[in-house]
N, C-alpha and C positions, 0 to 999 in steps of 0.2 A: 504494499499499499504505500503510496506516495506521501510523505510528511509534509511538502511544500505545495505552493501553487494551489492545487485543488484538492489535496489531501483525501481522498474519497468522499470528495467534498466540494472543490471549488469547480465543480463541474454539475452539471445535469439538470434538471428537469425544464422542460420545453415552455420557456416563457413567451410563446409565440404563437401567432395563430397560422395556420397553413396546413396543419393535420386534419384530415377527413376521415378519421378512425370512427367506429362505432363506438356509443355509450359503454361504460363499464357494464357488466353482466352480474346481477346479485345471484348469489347462492342461496338456495332456500334451506335453511337450518330446521333442527326440531326445536319444539317449543322450549324445551330446556336450554336452549342457547339463544333465545330470542333477545336477550341483552346486548348481542353481536350483531352487527350489520356487514356482511361480508361483501365484497365486490371484486369480481375478475377484472382485472385492468388491461385496456388495449394497448397493444404493443406500442413502444415508442417510434417516432419518425425520425430515423437516424440523421436525416438530412438538415434539421433545424438547429440553429444556434442554440447553445445551453449556456445557463450561468453558474448555479449552483446546484449540486446534486441533492435529491430529496433527502439523503440520510444526514445533510447539512441544514437544507432550507425548512423540509417538513411541508414545504408545498408542492401539490400534485399538479399534473399537467394541466386538467381542466381548470383550475384555480388560477394557473398564471395566464391561461387565455382569458379567465373573466375579469382578473384584475390586472392590468398591464403596468401598475405600480405597486412593488411591495418593499415594505420597511420592514425590517428583520432584526431582531436579537435573538440569539440562541445561545444555549450551553449545549456543547456536544460531547459526547463521549463514545468512542468506538474500540471495540474488543474483537479482535480476528483470531482469538485462541493463544496465538503466540505472541501478539504484539496489541499494544493498546496505547491510545492516544486521547487527550481531552484539550478543548480549545472552546473560546467565545468566539461567537460569530455575529457580525452585524452588518447589514446592507441596507442601502436605499438605492432604488432602481426605479426609473419612470421612463418607460418605453414610450417611444414618439410614434403613434399609430400613422402620424401624416407623414412619416419618413421610412417605409418599408424598405427592406433589404432582400433583393431579389437573386436568385441563381437560377439560371437556364429557365428563366420565365416563373419560377416559383418564389413567393413570399417566405423566406427563410428565418426572418426576425424583423427586429425594429430598432431604429438608432435610439440610444440612451441618451436622455436629456441632460445637459449642463444645467444644475441648479445653482451655481455658484459654491461656496463653502457650505459644507454639511457638517453636521455633529450629532453624536449621540450622546445626550449629557452634556458634558463640556468637552467632552474628547472631538477632535477632528476625525471625520471618516475621510479615508484617503481616496481622491478621485482617482480613477483608473480609465483607462481606455480599453474597453473589451476586444478580445480577439475573437475570431470566428472560430467557435469550437463545437464540433458536433460529437455524436457518439463514438463516430470513425475518423475524424480528420481534425485535424487542428492547422489553423493557418494565423500565425500572430502577427504577420504584417498586415492583415486587413482590420481596419476599425470600425467595431459596431457601436461607437458612441460611448458616452460616458456612464459608468456606475460609481458607487461609493462603497466600500468595504473595509473593514476591520476585523484582523483575527487576534486573538488574546492566545497563544499557545503555549504548551508545557515549557517549552524552552525559549520561549521569545515573549516575554511578557510586555503589557502596555500598561503603563500608570493610569489608575483610574477608569480602567475598563476591565471587568469581568462579569461574567452571567453570575446573578445573585439571587436567590429567592425573594419575592414579594417587593421588589425594587421597582420605581417607576421609572421608566427610561421616556426620553422625550428626544424626538428627531426634530433637529432645527435645521433650516436653510435660508440663505440669504434670498435665493430666487435669482432667476436669469431669463431675460427676454419675456416671454407671455406669462412664464410662472411666477407668481408672486412669493414674498417671504411666507413660510409656514412654520407651523409646530404642531406635531401629532405625540401622542404618548401611550403608552400602554404599560401595565404592571405585569410583572413576571410571575409565573407559577412556581412552586417548589421544585427543586431539582429531584428527578426521580433516578433510581437504580434499580436495574434488574436483578432479582434475587435467586431466580428459578426460570428457566434451565442457565446453566452455565455456558458461556462463550465456548466456543470448540466442541460442545457436546454433540453427540448423535442421537437424533430422533427419527422415529419411524412413523411412514404413512399410515400405517394401520392403527396407530395409537393415538388416544388424545393427548395433548400437550398442555401440561399445567404450567401456567405462567403467573410470577408473583413479582412484585417489585414495591420499593418504599419509597416515601415520598407523596404527598397528598396530589392529586390529579388536579390539573387546571380545567378550564370551561370546556374543554373537549379532549378526548385521549383516543388515539388510534395506533394500530400495528400496521406496519407495512412490510411485505416480504419481497424481498428482490433478489434477481440473479446477481451474481457477482464476479466480475472479470478483472482483475487487477492489471492486465495488459491495454485495457481500453482506455481511451480519453475519459469517457463516463463510464466507470465501472459497475455503476449500480443501475438496474432496468427493474422498476418496480412491476411486480406480477399480482399481488393481491393487496387489497385495502381492508382491513378490519376496523370498523370504528366501534369503540365500547360505549355502549348507551348506559349500562347500570352497572354496579359492583365497585367494589372499593380494593384496590391494590394487588387484585386477583382475578383471573379468568381462566377458562379453559378452553383452547383452541381444539373443536372437533376435529377427529381423523378426516372427515370429509373435505375440510380446509386444506390439510395438508395434501391428501389424495388429488386435489384440483391442480396442484404446482405442475407447471409445464418440467418436464425431465430437463436436466441440463448434464453436461459431462461428467462431473465430478460429485454432484449433489451438495454443493456450497451454496447456502443462501445467507442472504443479511436479512435480519430481523431488526427493524429499526421502532423502536416505542418512542412516541412523540405525546408528550402532554403540552398543551399550549392555550394561551389565551389570545384571542383576537378581537379586533374590530374593524368595521368596513367604513372609511372616511374619505374626504374629498380635500383637494389641495387648488388655492384660488388660481385659475388662469389654466390648469390642468383639466382635460376633458373626461379622463378615464378615472375609475374607482381606485381607491387605494386600500390594499389589505396590509394592516397592522398587526404584525404577530411577535408574540414573545414564547419561547418554547424551550422546555428542557428535552433533550434527545439522546436516548442511549441505544446505540447499535451493537448487536453481537452476530457474529457469525456462528451457524449452526451446521450441522451436516444432517439432510434430510435422505434416509434411505428407505 
């Protein structure tokens, strides 16, 4: 797993219109598991520009399409069995739908807007020029516009910036062009830690999977099950989405859910447990809706046999 740049992280989910795939398909579960809403996700479009992978952003493809602007602050832990990483991540991205990016006649993304200086609380978010990055290719010399990001990693801390529970995070920017100065805020949920199963464990398709975690859940809690390919530009491809509707700190994933997973070459899957608080807002001078999110994410790799 890469520890810099996109770290199983600074890549992926399709913040862009252009994918004409069918809607996710819901699995019908027994009444005893009615607290879970399970969806089989459509395949990602590998030609679209991606920004942050779902294991870091917690944002699904359809949400990126619905909300062209995303303001995020996340605490992320990832365990791949033999390795661990932890970091805090923040992003301000406003896609300009008036300026599509086309390749071979297809819209593959939109230019990110420059909104001047941006901060999360008192810390400057670094303005970067987004490269063209897809699941299968990387073109660093092509500019997809501006984004604002910040990463506080285990071995590279940033003063006054780290994900913390029950903290109010303010996204502030000077504004530029048609976008006026703005300030939006969100309060973070508690940090979650998956207690069972342990990263690197082998689970069996024919058995129910008991899951337990510590930390009080936020306004919503989801589990994403993704295929994992460390050699790819975008190593995580979401396959299943499980929304936890009820329950406190534990669920049982029915064997039917595991059996519905697409087979892959070695049986490795990434399970992302995402607890989040969210709101939908607007920014003066920007025509699209803004998704504002604070989330605690714990990713663990499991072998599904």
